[in-house]
PADREN-78105 format. One record per residue: residue in three letters; x, y, z of N, C-alpha, C in turn. Coordinates in steps of 0.2 Angstrom, whole numbers, plus 5000, padded with zeros to 4 digits. Layout:
> ALA;X;Y;Z;X;Y;Z;X;Y;Z
...
//
This chain:
> UNK;4881;4986;5004;4879;4992;5008;4871;4992;5007
> UNK;4868;4993;5013;4861;4993;5014;4858;5000;5012
> UNK;4853;5000;5008;4850;5006;5005;4843;5007;5009
> UNK;4842;5013;5011;4836;5015;5015;4832;5020;5011
> UNK;4826;5020;5009;4822;5025;5006;4820;5030;5011
> UNK;4819;5036;5009;4815;5041;5013;4808;5040;5014
> UNK;4805;5042;5019;4798;5040;5021;4793;5044;5017
> UNK;4795;5049;5014;4790;5053;5009;4784;5056;5014
> UNK;4786;5060;5019;4782;5063;5023;4776;5067;5019
> UNK;4770;5067;5021;4765;5070;5018;4766;5077;5016
> UNK;4765;5079;5009;4766;5086;5007;4761;5090;5011
> UNK;4762;5096;5012;4758;5101;5016;4760;5100;5024
> UNK;4764;5095;5026;4765;5095;5033;4769;5101;5035
> UNK;4767;5104;5041;4771;5110;5044;4778;5108;5046
> UNK;4783;5112;5045;4790;5111;5047;4790;5110;5055
> UNK;4792;5105;5057;4793;5104;5065;4799;5109;5067
> UNK;4798;5112;5072;4803;5117;5075;4809;5113;5078
> UNK;4814;5116;5079;4820;5113;5082;4825;5118;5085
> UNK;4829;5116;5090;4834;5120;5093;4840;5116;5093
> UNK;4845;5117;5088;4851;5113;5087;4857;5118;5086
> UNK;4863;5116;5089;4869;5120;5088;4872;5118;5082
> UNK;4874;5124;5078;4878;5124;5072;4885;5121;5075
> UNK;4888;5116;5072;4894;5113;5074;4900;5118;5073
> UNK;4899;5122;5068;4905;5127;5066;4905;5133;5071
> UNK;4899;5136;5072;4899;5142;5076;4897;5141;5083
> UNK;4893;5136;5084;4890;5135;5091;4884;5139;5092
> UNK;4882;5143;5087;4876;5146;5087;4870;5142;5087
> UNK;4864;5143;5091;4858;5139;5091;4854;5141;5084
> UNK;4852;5136;5081;4848;5137;5075;4841;5134;5076
> UNK;4836;5138;5074;4829;5136;5074;4826;5138;5068
> UNK;4819;5136;5068;4815;5139;5062;4815;5146;5061
> UNK;4815;5150;5067;4815;5157;5067;4822;5160;5064
> UNK;4827;5156;5064;4833;5158;5061;4832;5160;5054
> UNK;4827;5157;5050;4826;5158;5043;4819;5162;5042
> UNK;4817;5166;5047;4811;5169;5046;4812;5174;5040
> UNK;4806;5175;5036;4806;5179;5031;4809;5176;5024
> UNK;4812;5170;5025;4814;5167;5018;4808;5164;5015
> UNK;4808;5164;5008;4803;5162;5004;4803;5154;5004
> UNK;4808;5151;5006;4809;5144;5006;4814;5142;5011
> UNK;4813;5136;5014;4818;5133;5018;4819;5126;5017
> UNK;4826;5124;5016;4828;5117;5014;4831;5115;5021
> UNK;4828;5109;5023;4831;5105;5029;4834;5099;5026
> UNK;4840;5097;5027;4843;5091;5024;4846;5087;5030
> UNK;4846;5081;5030;4849;5076;5034;4855;5073;5031
> UNK;4861;5074;5033;4867;5072;5030;4871;5069;5036
> UNK;4877;5066;5034;4882;5064;5039;4889;5064;5036
> UNK;4894;5063;5040;4900;5063;5037;4903;5056;5034
> UNK;4901;5051;5037;4903;5044;5034;4900;5041;5029
> UNK;4894;5043;5027;4889;5039;5022;4892;5040;5015
> UNK;4893;5035;5011;4895;5035;5004;4890;5039;5000
> UNK;4884;5039;5002;4879;5042;4998;4880;5050;4998
> UNK;4881;5052;5004;4882;5059;5006;4889;5061;5002
> UNK;4894;5057;5003;4901;5059;5000;4900;5059;4993
> UNK;4896;5055;4990;4895;5055;4983;4892;5062;4980
> UNK;4888;5066;4984;4885;5072;4982;4888;5078;4986
> UNK;4892;5077;4990;4894;5083;4995;4897;5089;4991
> UNK;4901;5088;4985;4903;5093;4981;4898;5097;4978
> UNK;4892;5094;4976;4887;5097;4973;4882;5101;4979
> UNK;4882;5098;4985;4879;5101;4991;4882;5108;4992
> UNK;4889;5108;4992;4893;5114;4993;4891;5119;4987
> UNK;4891;5117;4981;4889;5121;4975;4882;5124;4976
> UNK;4877;5119;4978;4870;5122;4979;4870;5127;4984
> UNK;4874;5127;4990;4874;5132;4995;4876;5138;4992
> UNK;4881;5138;4988;4884;5144;4985;4879;5147;4979
> UNK;4876;5143;4976;4871;5145;4970;4865;5148;4973
> UNK;4863;5146;4979;4857;5149;4982;4859;5154;4988
> UNK;4865;5156;4989;4867;5160;4994;4864;5167;4994
> UNK;4863;5170;4988;4860;5176;4987;4852;5176;4985
> UNK;4849;5170;4986;4842;5170;4984;4838;5169;4991
> UNK;4832;5170;4991;4828;5170;4997;4826;5164;4999
> UNK;4831;5160;5001;4830;5153;5003;4835;5152;5009
> UNK;4833;5149;5014;4837;5146;5020;4839;5139;5019
> UNK;4845;5137;5021;4847;5130;5021;4850;5128;5027
> UNK;4848;5123;5030;4851;5120;5036;4852;5112;5035
> UNK;4858;5110;5037;4860;5103;5036;4860;5100;5044
> UNK;4857;5094;5045;4857;5091;5051;4860;5084;5051
> UNK;4864;5082;5056;4866;5076;5056;4864;5073;5063
> UNK;4860;5067;5062;4857;5064;5068;4860;5057;5070
> UNK;4865;5055;5067;4868;5048;5068;4870;5048;5075
> UNK;4870;5042;5078;4873;5040;5085;4880;5040;5084
> UNK;4883;5045;5087;4891;5046;5087;4894;5041;5091
> UNK;4891;5038;5096;4895;5033;5099;4897;5027;5095
> UNK;4893;5025;5091;4895;5020;5086;4898;5022;5079
> UNK;4897;5029;5078;4899;5032;5072;4903;5038;5073
> UNK;4909;5038;5076;4912;5044;5078;4914;5049;5073
> UNK;4914;5047;5066;4914;5052;5061;4909;5056;5061
> UNK;4903;5055;5064;4897;5059;5064;4896;5063;5071
> UNK;4901;5063;5075;4901;5067;5081;4902;5074;5079
> UNK;4900;5078;5084;4900;5086;5082;4907;5088;5080
> UNK;4912;5086;5084;4919;5088;5082;4921;5086;5075
> UNK;4919;5080;5073;4921;5078;5066;4917;5082;5061
> UNK;4910;5083;5063;4906;5087;5058;4909;5094;5057
> UNK;4911;5097;5063;4914;5103;5062;4920;5103;5057
> UNK;4924;5098;5057;4930;5098;5053;4927;5097;5045
> UNK;4921;5093;5045;4918;5093;5038;4916;5099;5036
> UNK;4912;5103;5040;4909;5109;5038;4914;5114;5036
> UNK;4920;5114;5039;4925;5119;5038;4929;5117;5032
> UNK;4930;5111;5031;4935;5108;5025;4931;5109;5019
> UNK;4925;5108;5018;4921;5108;5012;4922;5114;5008
> UNK;4921;5120;5010;4918;5122;5016;4910;5123;5015
> UNK;4906;5122;5020;4899;5124;5019;4897;5131;5021
> UNK;4893;5134;5017;4891;5141;5019;4884;5141;5022
> UNK;4882;5136;5025;4875;5135;5028;4877;5131;5035
> UNK;4872;5132;5040;4873;5128;5046;4873;5121;5045
> UNK;4878;5117;5049;4877;5110;5049;4876;5109;5057
> UNK;4871;5106;5059;4869;5105;5066;4869;5098;5068
> UNK;4871;5097;5074;4871;5090;5077;4865;5089;5081
> UNK;4861;5084;5079;4855;5082;5083;4856;5076;5088
> UNK;4859;5078;5093;4862;5072;5098;4856;5068;5100
> UNK;4850;5071;5102;4845;5068;5105;4841;5063;5099
> UNK;4842;5065;5093;4839;5062;5087;4831;5064;5087
> UNK;4829;5068;5091;4822;5070;5091;4820;5074;5085
> UNK;4825;5078;5082;4823;5082;5076;4822;5077;5070
> UNK;4827;5072;5070;4826;5067;5064;4819;5064;5065
> UNK;4817;5062;5071;4811;5059;5072;4805;5063;5070
> UNK;4805;5070;5072;4800;5075;5070;4799;5075;5063
> UNK;4805;5075;5059;4804;5076;5052;4803;5069;5048
> UNK;4803;5063;5052;4803;5057;5049;4809;5055;5044
> UNK;4815;5058;5046;4821;5057;5042;4822;5050;5043
> UNK;4824;5046;5037;4826;5039;5037;4833;5038;5035
> UNK;4835;5042;5031;4842;5040;5027;4846;5047;5027
> UNK;4852;5045;5025;4857;5051;5023;4859;5050;5016
> UNK;4858;5055;5011;4854;5061;5013;4847;5061;5012
> UNK;4843;5065;5016;4836;5065;5016;4834;5073;5015
> UNK;4830;5075;5011;4829;5082;5009;4821;5084;5011
> UNK;4820;5090;5014;4814;5092;5015;4814;5100;5013
> UNK;4809;5102;5009;4809;5108;5006;4802;5111;5008
> UNK;4802;5117;5012;4796;5120;5014;4795;5127;5011
> UNK;4789;5129;5010;4788;5136;5007;4788;5141;5012
> UNK;4786;5147;5010;4786;5153;5015;4782;5152;5021
> UNK;4776;5148;5020;4772;5146;5026;4775;5140;5030
> UNK;4780;5138;5028;4784;5132;5031;4779;5126;5031
> UNK;4776;5125;5025;4773;5119;5023;4777;5115;5018
> UNK;4777;5108;5019;4781;5104;5015;4779;5104;5008
> UNK;4783;5106;5003;4782;5106;4996;4786;5100;4992
> UNK;4792;5098;4995;4796;5093;4992;4799;5089;4997
> UNK;4799;5083;4996;4803;5078;5000;4805;5073;4995
> UNK;4812;5071;4995;4814;5066;4991;4821;5067;4989
> UNK;4823;5064;4983;4830;5064;4981;4833;5070;4978
> UNK;4839;5070;4979;4843;5076;4976;4843;5076;4968
> UNK;4844;5070;4966;4844;5068;4959;4844;5061;4958
> UNK;4845;5058;4952;4845;5051;4950;4852;5048;4952
> UNK;4857;5052;4953;4864;5049;4954;4865;5045;4960
> UNK;4868;5040;4960;4870;5036;4966;4877;5033;4965
> UNK;4880;5032;4970;4887;5029;4970;4887;5023;4965
> UNK;4891;5023;4960;4892;5018;4955;4887;5018;4949
> UNK;4882;5022;4949;4878;5022;4943;4880;5026;4937
> UNK;4885;5030;4938;4888;5034;4932;4883;5039;4930
> UNK;4878;5041;4933;4874;5047;4932;4877;5053;4935
> UNK;4878;5058;4931;4881;5064;4934;4877;5067;4940
> UNK;4881;5070;4945;4877;5073;4951;4876;5080;4949
> UNK;4869;5082;4949;4867;5089;4947;4863;5092;4952
> UNK;4859;5088;4956;4854;5090;4961;4848;5093;4957
> UNK;4847;5090;4951;4841;5093;4947;4834;5093;4950
> UNK;4833;5087;4954;4826;5086;4956;4825;5092;4962
> UNK;4830;5092;4966;4829;5097;4972;4830;5104;4969
> UNK;4834;5106;4965;4835;5112;4962;4828;5114;4958
> UNK;4825;5110;4955;4819;5111;4951;4813;5113;4956
> UNK;4813;5110;4962;4808;5111;4967;4810;5118;4970
> UNK;4816;5119;4972;4818;5126;4975;4817;5132;4970
> UNK;4818;5131;4964;4817;5136;4959;4809;5137;4958
> UNK;4805;5132;4958;4798;5133;4958;4795;5137;4964
> UNK;4798;5135;4970;4795;5139;4976;4798;5146;4975
> UNK;4804;5148;4973;4806;5154;4973;4803;5159;4968
> UNK;4800;5155;4963;4796;5159;4957;4789;5159;4959
> UNK;4787;5156;4965;4780;5156;4967;4775;5151;4963
> UNK;4778;5146;4960;4775;5141;4956;4774;5135;4960
> UNK;4769;5131;4959;4768;5124;4962;4774;5120;4961
> UNK;4776;5116;4966;4781;5111;4965;4778;5104;4962
> UNK;4781;5101;4957;4778;5095;4955;4777;5090;4960
> UNK;4771;5086;4960;4770;5081;4965;4773;5074;4963
> UNK;4776;5074;4957;4780;5068;4955;4787;5068;4958
> UNK;4787;5065;4964;4793;5066;4968;4796;5059;4970
> UNK;4802;5058;4969;4805;5051;4970;4809;5051;4977
> UNK;4808;5046;4981;4811;5045;4987;4819;5046;4987
> UNK;4822;5049;4991;4829;5049;4992;4831;5042;4994
> UNK;4837;5040;4993;4840;5033;4995;4847;5034;4998
> UNK;4848;5031;5003;4855;5031;5006;4856;5027;5012
> UNK;4861;5028;5016;4862;5024;5022;4856;5026;5027
> UNK;4854;5021;5031;4849;5023;5036;4852;5027;5041
> UNK;4848;5031;5045;4850;5035;5051;4852;5030;5056
> UNK;4858;5031;5059;4860;5027;5064;4857;5028;5071
> UNK;4852;5025;5072;4848;5026;5079;4852;5024;5085
> UNK;4851;5027;5090;4854;5024;5097;4850;5018;5098
> UNK;4853;5013;5102;4850;5007;5104;4843;5009;5108
> UNK;4838;5006;5105;4831;5007;5109;4828;5014;5107
> UNK;4831;5018;5102;4828;5024;5100;4825;5024;5093
> UNK;4825;5018;5090;4823;5018;5083;4816;5019;5082
> UNK;4813;5024;5079;4806;5026;5078;4803;5020;5074
> UNK;4796;5020;5075;4792;5014;5072;4793;5015;5064
> UNK;4793;5021;5062;4793;5021;5054;4800;5018;5051
> UNK;4805;5018;5056;4812;5015;5053;4812;5008;5054
> UNK;4808;5004;5057;4808;4997;5058;4806;4993;5053
//
C-alpha cells in the first residue's frame, strides 16, 4: 500500500471557505456554520482507506469527547467516486450513520476544497483557532495499521486542548500519513505530483 504524507500547510494560513453538503442531512456546511467556536477541526477522510478505518472508532470517540466543548468539527471526503465508489456520497452517508458520526461528513465532489486546503492524504487534519488561522496540521497520533501502537489521537487532542485553553500549540508537528487523495484524471494539483 502506497503511503502519502500530508503537505504541512504553513502555520498561520487562514482557513479556506467552502460550501459542501453534509451527506447525512443534506445541509450545506460552510465556515460560517462554526461561527463563534474557539477552534475548528477540518479533517479529510474517506470510507475505503485502511488508514482511516484504523482510526475511525477513535474519530467517533473524539467527536463525542469534544461535543460539549467550544470546537467545531467537520470531515470531508474528496476522493473521485467514479473510480472509488465506496467514497461516493451515498456510501459516505451509510458510513456516517453506521459509525455513527456526530459531526458533518461532507462530500467534495469538485475536489476544490481539498485543493484549497492542500489535502494530500486520508486522514489529513487541519486545526484552526478562533481567528481561523492554522495552528496544527499533521497526524492523529503515531499509530498506523500494523505498527501495534494504540490509537489515541494524542497529537491532535493535545493541539485541540491547547487551543481551547488559549495556549499556543507546539510547532513540533509530524505529518499525517495515509492513502493519497484519489484525484480525478487531469485534476491532480501540482503539490500532489
